[in-house]
N, C-alpha and C positions, 0 to 999 in steps of 0.2 A: 589570326582565323580567317578576317576574311579575305587575305590574300589566299589561304588554302582551299574555301571556298570558291574561290577565282579561278586558281590553278585549276585544281578539281573538270568545274565547268567547263575550261581549255582544254581538258584533255578526253575528255568525252566528245568535243565539241571536233578535233581535232580526229580519232581514233573515227566519230561518226561522218567526215568527210572524205576519207580515207575506204571507211568502207561501202560509203555512194558511191566515190568516181569507181573504185575498183567491180561492186554490182553492175555501172551500166558499162563498162570494158571488160570484164568477165561474159556479158550475156551479147556483147557485140561484136568481138574478136573475136570468143573463145578463153579460158581460161590457160589456154599453152603457146596463145599468139599477144598478149599480155605480158608485159614486164611490168617491173617496180617502179623506173622509170618513169613509160604510160601512168601508174595511178599516182606518184608523184603530181607530175605536172597537172591532170585531169583534177584532182583532188584541191591547186594551184596552192601545194608543201613548197615549198626554195626549198630546199634538201634532204638528201636520201634517209640519212643521221635521223632526222625529227620522223620518220616513218617508223626505223628502229625500236626506236624509240619506245612505239605500241604495242608491235606485233615484231616478229623476230626469223619471216618470210612471208613468199607471198600468197604460201595454203596456209601460213597461219589466219593469213585474215579471210583469206577464201573460208576457210574451216568456223572463224570467229560469225561471220554471211549466211552457214549454214546454219548453224546452230541458233543464232534470234531468230533466223528465219522459222523455222521447223521451233522454237520456241512460243517467238507468236500466234502460230500457228495452233499449237499447243491450248496457250488459254483463250484463242480463242473457239474452238472446238469446245473444250471440259465447259465454255459461257453456254455455248450453242445444247452443250445434252446435262445442262443445270435448269435450263430458258424450255424445253419442250420434252412429252412426255414420250411422246411413240418416235418410232423407229423414222415411220414416214416423214415426219417437221423436224427430224434431225438434220437428217441427210439432204433436206428441202434446203433446210437457213447454210449448210455448208457448200450446195452446189450453190446459194445464195453466194453468201462467203467467195470462194475461189472466181464466178463472175466478176462483182466487183472485186477482187485483187486483180485484174485481169486488166479492169477498164482503170486503176484508180491507181496499180503498181503497175504498169507490165516490166519490167524490169526483172520485181519482185517471181514471176509467175512463170518468167523467161527463163529464167537462174535455175524456179523446182522444174519445171518442165525437159526442159532442152540440153542440161546439161547429165553427165557421163561421168555422174559421181565418182563412183568406185576411178577411176583415173587421174584423181589431184584428188583424192580424200581415202585411200585404202585404212586408213584406218578409222573411221568414221562409221558408224550405226545406219547401213542401206536405210535408206527411206520409209521404206512399209516396216523396217523393223523399233525406228524411232517412235514416244509415246503422242504423236499429234496419229498419227496410220493407224498402233495397236487400238486408242480410241473410238475408230472411226469401223476396226473389225467386230466392236464392242457390241461399236448399235447394230451393225449387220446382225451378227449374234444373239444380241436381242430382238431386233425384231424377223429370227427366223420364229424362236422361241413363240411368242406371240401373235403368229401364223400372220407377221403382213407380209412378209418378205418367204418367197421359195426357200424348199424345203434341202437345201444344195452347202455346196462346201465353200463356208464367207469368203475364203479366196476366193471362189469362182465366184462368188457374188462381186463380190468386192474388184473383180477385174472384169466384168459385167458392167457392172452399174459405172465406175471414175471410169475405164477406157472411151468411153461415151463422153463424157464432160470433159476428160483430160484432150482424146482427142479435137474435142467443138475447139477449146481452146487456146489449140494449136493450129488451128486453122485460121484462127483469127488474129494472133499473135504474130503468124509468119505471110500475112496478110490474104491469107489466100480467101478469107470470108472476110471483105469488103469493109463489112461494119461496125459497132462498138460488140464486144460481150452481151452486152445485154438485148441489142436485138436480139439474141439465137436460145439468153436463157429460158424462156418456158416451155419451148420446143426439143430443148437439150435434156431438160425435166421432166416433157411426160413420153419421148424414147428410153432417158435409161432408164426410171421408175420404169415401166411397163415391160421394161428384160426384168426387174427381180420380182414385181409383184405377185404374192399369191393373189389371183384371182379366182375367189369360192365358188 
């Protein structure tokens, strides 16, 4: 039994090494410029067959990364929805989360913001159709219904609000804004919220 636990732990650890190495390479070199040999070397794995024990292909690695990141976002957004009643508070906490991720896990945010998933993960749901982003649309719809957010199409509200947020984060990640994301958070929130707030 102890050996079984050890094997499971080793398997999970190896998978994590592979995924982290792939994430770094995909964000630095791009998906198509990254090979399984690159991932093997970056993960500190001796042979390619070890990667194949865990993932059938480079695309399977990218798919697992995508699923893990979206699942984690979904859990965080659900937690934010449970903790806050008003849509403005929920959106504020989501912005906090995205800015924190940009400073603490920049490769995750680069993967989310710069990757063209339809080019290498054509069978995955588009990011806007995943559970995490459907929850965001529901938050916006609830805010419109409550009169907190302007009575516009929820997809348009989403595009206006997160357009400002995502563009700021892209500028931080590309180095065009030279401070940490946290330095721009309050100004970005004000710009984004003022764009959609129902000023009665």
